N, C-alpha and C positions, 0 to 999 in steps of 0.2 A: 318755223311757224313764227309770227311777231306777238303775236297777244292769243291769251285765253283771255273771256268776259264770262264769269260766273254770274246768272240770275238775268231775268228777263223784264226785270221793270222801266221805267222809262231811263233809270242808269243808265243799264245794260245795253237795252235796244240801242239806245242813241250813240253811244259809244262804239260798240261792234260796227252801228252803221257809218259813221263817222270816217271811223280806219278801214273800214272795208270800201269806200270813196275813196280815202288818199291812197287805195295800191296795197296796205297791208295786207296779210296773211291773217286774219281771226279765224277761233272757232268761238261759239255764242254755245256755252253748255248751261243748260236749264235744269231743275229735279223735276217739273212738272211739265204742264206745255206753256208754251210761252203767255200764254194768256192769267194763266196764276201769279200774282205779283202782287202784292200792297201797292202799287201802282195802280194796276188794274182796276181796283177795288174803291178808288179813290174820288169823297163826293167833292170836295172840294177842287178849287181852281188853282191857276197860277198867277202868282203877284207880279208885276211888271209895272212899271211906267212908261209909258210909248206917249207919242206928240198930242193925242187928245185928252191924254190926262196930263201932262202937261200946262195944254191950253187951257185945262179948267181950275189950273191952280195948284196940280200936286206937282210931287219934284223926287229925284232920284234921290235927293239929301234929304226928303222928309221919311222915305221908304227905309234909307239907313238908318235914321233915327227911333221909326216904330220899331224898327227891327231888334238894335240895341234896349230899348223901354223894353219890350216884353222879354227878352235875355238877360235882364237885370245886369247890364251892362256887363257880365261875364265874357262877350262875345270875342272874336277873334277880328277887330275893327276892321282889319284890311282888307281881310276875307270877305267880311260883310260888305263892303264899299265895291270892293269888285265884282260880288256877286250883281245889288243893286244894279250897277253900272252896265253889268252888260246883258241883263235881262230881255231887253226889247230885242237886242241882235239874235236872241234864240228861240223868240215866238214869231218873229221872220221864217226863221229857219225851219220853224215845224210848219208854216202855211207851206212852205216850199216841198216839204216833205209830204204834204197829203191831211193834213188838220185842219180842222174847220173850227173857229172859235162863235160862240156864240153874237149877235150882231143887234144891235138898237133899231129901233124905227127910221135910223137916219143910216143907217148902215155900215156904222162906224162898232167898232168890238164892244159889246155891254162892260160897262166895268162895275164888279158887285165890293160890296162893303163887309169886311168880316173881322172878326175883335180883334182891336188892339192895332187895328189899322187908322187912320187920320183920313185917309181919303180915300174914296172908291178907284182899286186899284186890281182887281181883282177878276182875271179873263177866264170865262166857263166855256164849258164843249157840251151841247149834250143836255145843258140845264145843270144837274146835278150829278153828271157823269163822268166828266172830265178826264179823272186818269185812264177812263175804259175807250174814251175818244181818241186821247193822244197816245196810248202806248198802242190800240188798232193799227192806228196810221203809221207808227214807226215798225208795227209787227208786218204792216204789207211792204214796206218799203225796204225793209229786212228780208224778206222772202223772193223781192225784186234781184237782191244783189246774190242772195242764196242762187235764183235760176240761173245769175248771168255767171256761175262762178267764183263771183268776190267774195263768199262767206259761206262758211260751214258752222252752219245750227242741229245743234243736237239736243233732244226734248228728252225727259226720265231720265236723266243721268247726276249724278248725287254723288258731291265732291267729297270725299272723307277725309284727306288730307292732302298738306302742302308738301309737295317736293323742296326737297332744299338740298344746296351743297355748298362745300367751302367760300367762300369769296377770294378769288386770287389777286384782288385789287385792296381788299384789309389789310394791316399789318398784324403777323403774328403775334400779339405779344399777350402777355397775362392782361397789363393796365388795360390795351383796348377793350379785350374781350370781357373786362369787369365793368365797363359803362356801356356799353350797347351790343347788338349784334348784326354789326356788320360786318364781322368775318365770314356771316352767313349770306346768301341770297338765295330767293327764292326761281326756282327753273320750270315748275310746271305743277299738275295736278293729280293723285291717284283719283278715281272715280269707281262708283257703283253701280252698275245699271241694273235696268227693272226686271232681266234675266237673272241676279245675283253675279252676273260677270262682271271682273275688274278688269280694270287697264289706266296706263300712265299714259299723261299727254304730256311734251314739251312746249315750252315756248319762252320766248325773250323778256316776257312781262306776262304778269298774271294782274287782271281787276278783277275784284271784287265786287259785285251788287249785290248781294243778297237778301236785301232788305235788312228788315226788323227783328225784335225778338219776343212779338203780341204774347206768341202762345206760351209764354214762362208764366201770366196770367188766367187765373179763372175766367175773371169780366177783359175781355178785350173787344175792339175794335177789329182787330187783325185777322186775317185770313189763316187756316192750318198751316201754310207753310211758313210762316214767321216763327222761326223756331232758332232765331241767332246764327245763324249755320258761320257766314263769313267772320263775324266777328271771333267766335271761339275758334276755328280754323286759325286766322293771324296771331291769336292768342297763343296757342299753341305751338306757333313753328316760332315763334320770338317776337312779334310786332308789339307795340307799343299801342291798349285801349285806353283811351282819355273820355273824361267827365261822365262817365258810367252812374253814377246815381241821381243823374238828370232825366229822370221819364216822365214825359208827360202823358197825364190823364184826361181823355177826354171827358166832358161834363157830362154829352147825352148819349147815351148807350140807353135804348129802349129797355127798359128789364118788369116784366119778364118780355122776353123775344129775341134780345140780344143784337140790335139792329141799331146802328150808330143815325143817329139825324145830322146830318152836316151843318155847322155853325153856320153857314149862311143861312139859316133857316132864322136865326138871332140875327143875324144882320137884314132881314127886311122886319123887324121888329118883334117877332114872335118872344115870350118873355119866362119867367121861370116863378113857379109861385109854390108853397108848399099845401102840405094836408088842409089848409083853412083858407084856402085860394086866394091869398095874400100873396102879392111880389115882397121877396126879401134883398137882393140883390144888390136895389140902392144904399142901403145899408154898409153892406161893406165894401162897393169901390164907387170911384164916381163917374165911372161907365159902366155901371151896371151889369147887366147878361154880354156887355160887347167889353170886358175886362180882359187880361189875357187868362188864359186857360188854367192853368194852376191856381189861380183866385177862384175862377167860378170853379171849379174842380171841387176846388177846400170846403167853397159855402155850400156844396150840395153835398158833401161827406157830413158835415157839420150837424146838417138838419138829419140825415138820415139817420148816423149815428146817435144822437137823442130819440130816436123812435117817430120819427117824421118819415114822411114822404115828400117828394118833387116831382111838379109833373112840369113839360114843356109845353106853354101855352099859344098857339097861333090862332084863335078865331077873331083877333082884333085885326090882325093882318087879312084875312080873308073876308072879313067885313066890311077893310077900308077897302079893298080893292074887286071886290067883289066875288060870287061865287065862281068856284073852276080856277082861281087864281092860282094857287098851293101845286094844284095838279098838274100846272101848266109848268108854272115857276119847277116846281121840283118833280118831274114825271117819276124818277127810279124812287124818291125817297114814297112820295103818293102811294104805286103801285106793292111795295114792301113792306110800306105800314097797314095795306089792304088786307094782306095776306095774314099779319097776325091779329086784326078785326080790329084797328083803329083809324079813325078820320082826323087826319089833321086839321081840318078845317071847321069841324064842328067837336070835337074833346080836347080835352090837356091830354097828352100822352105820357106815361111816366117816365124815369129816366134817372141814371148813374152814373157817376163816373167810371169809367172803365181804360185801362192801359191802352194807348195809340200811336206811341212815336218815344224812339229812345234819343234822345241830345247827343250821348256821347257813343262810341264806336271805335272804331281803329284809326288812330291819329293820322293824321295825313296833313301834307303844306298843301298850298297854293296849286299844285301842280296833283296832285292825286297821288301821291308818292308817300305809305307809307315807312316807319323805322326802318323798315328789312327791306334790305335792297332788291330788286325785281316783284316786289308786291305795293301794290295799287287799289286804291277802295273809292269808290265814290258812292253817294244815295246815303241811302237813312244807316248804312253798318257804315259808313266813315263817321269820322268827326274832325271836319273842317275847322271848328271854333263858329263857324257863323251863326250858330240856332243857340250860341249861350247859355243860359242855365233854364229856356225857355221857346221851344220855337213858336216863331209867329205866324199867325195863320197863313195857309197858301206859300208858303215860301220853301216847302220839302221838295216840291217837283220842281221847283225852280234851281235850289241851290244839284238838288240830281243831275241836272243839265249843264250847269255850267262846269260845275269840276268834273264831269265824266267828259266832257269836247275839252277842255282844257289838260286833260289828262293825253287823252289819246294826239292832239295836236302839239305835244312836246315829246311825246314820247322818242327816246333816244334813239336814234340808227341802230347804236350798238351797245348793246347791255354795262358798258362800263360807263357811261356819258351821264353824267345826269342825277344819279341814286342822291334820294334823299339825305341820308347821310355826310353825302361826300360836299352839299352844296353850300360854298361858303354865304351866298345870300340868302339862303332860307332861316328866316329865324323860330319856327314853327318847335322847335325844341326847346328856345330859351323863353318860350314863354307857357309851358307847362313842365311841372316838377315832377320827371319819372320814379315811382318803385316799386318794390317788387313786395306780394302781400303778406302780411305777418305770418309767420308760423305756427304763434300760437293766439290763441280770444284771450284778452285779461278782461275781469272787470264782471258785473253781476248780471244773469240771466232773467228773463221774465219766468217768472215762479208758476204763471197759467198752462203754461207748454203743455203741449200731449201729444206728442206725435208718435209715431209707431216704431220701435224699435231695429224691425226690419231694416236693414241695411240693402236689401234689394230696391230701387226706386221706379215708384210709377208716376207716370204726370202727371194723376191728379192728387199725389201726396205734393208732388213740388208747387204745383198751382197751388196748393191750400196754403202754403207756407208762404209763397212769394205776396197772396191776395192779404195774409193777415200782417206780415213783417215787414214789407218791401213797397206798399202800397203809398196811398194819398198824403199820409200819416205817419211818421215813424219816429221810434225811440231807441235811446242806446242799449238801453233792457232788449227789446226786441231783436235790433239787429245780431245781438251775441250772439241768442238763442238761435235765429236762422244759422246761424254760422258754424255754429256749432255741431247742428241735427245736417247742412249741406257737407260736410267732413265725413258726417256715418255715412252717406249715404252713397252708393257707387254702382255704376252702369257697367255693363261689358258687352261693347257695342259690335254688333254684327249683320246688325239688318238695316236699314235708313228709320226706321221710326226706332231704335236704338241710337242710332248716332244721332241724330235728333234730341232725343231727351239728354244725349251725353254734352250736347252743344247745350242745353237750357239751363245744365247742372254747370257747367264752368261759366257762363254769363251771371246766372244767381248767386254764385260765394264773388265774382268779380263785384257786382251790383253789390250786395252788400258790404262790403268790404268799403267800396268806395263812401258807401252811406256811411258807416261809421268812422270811416278816417275824418268825413266833412263835418266838425261837429259846431253847426251851426244851420240856420236855414236860408235859401237863395232859392228863388225860381221856384220850379216844379220839385226841387228837395226841399222837404219838410221835418225838423226834427220838434217834435213838442216838447221835448226837452232840450232844447234848443234852441230858441224860437228865434234867436236875434241875427240878423245879418252878419256877415263878415264883415273883416275892418282888411281895406287896403292895403297890401305891402308892396314900398316904395310907388305908389301911386295905381297900384293896379292891385285887383281883386286876383288870386291863384286859381289857376287851372290843376288838375292833378290827373295822373297817369299811372296804367299799373301793367308791369313787363313782367315775362316768365323769365326765373333765372336761369343762364347760360349754365351747361356744364362742368366749365370752369368754373363759376362764379360758385356752383352746388360747391365742387370742389374745395376751392377756397375757404369756403363757410366752415365746412365737414372739420377742416384743417385748425379753424381757428377755437373751432369748439373743444376740439381734441387738446390745443395747446390752454385752452381754458380750465378742462379737468385737470389738466398734468399740473 
């Protein structure tokens, strides 16, 4: 087997389809049905600058600049340029695969405007159902490959572990093993079937495209399957995870109700008002409701923390365009709000920030390769650096497409060629400071903390902790409190739900560690006890990653402790 793809969002589907079309032997695994993914539920669009946009004054340079601005300049600028310049080719590839984007009266692709974009460049499909439309087209194309014998698709298969083996190409030395994990390579996966059957599958390469980890939080826009599986699997196998402190909170989750209203509604002119019916975003940012998501989310959080309420008000949009406009423009949103008893065109809708997207993940190069040979990642579980400290709206589908495709077309014919750690041209590792999580948490904790002393963890406890200490606003005391409690909790994985809980516990610990380590505020990471932005070092903002210690490193550290005691 050439490639195992884990995950059936846009990244996984696109990678599997591309690989199969190139004659590779591919197995696509997904823990639910193919349709159960973050991509499927994405209301937003796909950002891309095409010929019509350029004719209207937009440019790839502008798209790059907007991405860097939204990301607070923490982005990997080279990967951003690569992504933005590749966008239109992938739009055309999607159309060839059967996707249909919305068009305007002239028949051209309709281009929408979303927060932090300087030009309308967001392509939508099905109005507010872009993710479902694109994923559906890719699923159909993958099913055709499966019928033709070019692709194996297995649903309801949960990956519990990555299989690793000593890497024959790595130097077997203490110095080498003490600095990275190149002495090990990934050769396959262990799985858990719906009937509790267990299996081992082997391949020359494994691509993780498992999506995000929104279920760590009580308030999230993510579906139930977003449990951080890929990132946790990679970390336990020895791969580095980067930028985990940066979690984007979508500003407009309907509360009560738990349904997200797309940023595109604000792009059409909807505004945010407080309990007095007053707009407040103009005083917060020049772009008001179309400011970067972290800015809008913190502003809403502040109003709510002070006892107020926030509503999304689209009545003026409906009045401007005429009755029925919002229902035509946002059919899915309109239908879901109707189920909750809301009419977007007639009344303001109550909203709150909710965990939406994690910018951090499995540290990769521009070909999707992780720091662990044989292991690749794409989509939300990957950390290519393109999103920086805060993702620009509608760049997530684009990132997933671009880097999943690059992974497949550059996949070495033999596993010995092209490994991340052996690439002389790849500079990804030199841009990120890789550390090991500390063994002890020093400093003061939150005196108001009151968690259960029981060491056996349940999901509600974990979500309560994350919502309280790992949310929109953080403090050092709160993060230390979280880490001390996280150390006490235990999970014994045996079935799917307990494996997912263990994955979320791993991610929560790493997120809290990363947030405590970054003693400043930047983008989606805000420390109220350290609100100032970081200072550049050698002209660049520093990025950080975490990597589990190898067995040899553990042995060396134990020897050092013994020597110190003697």
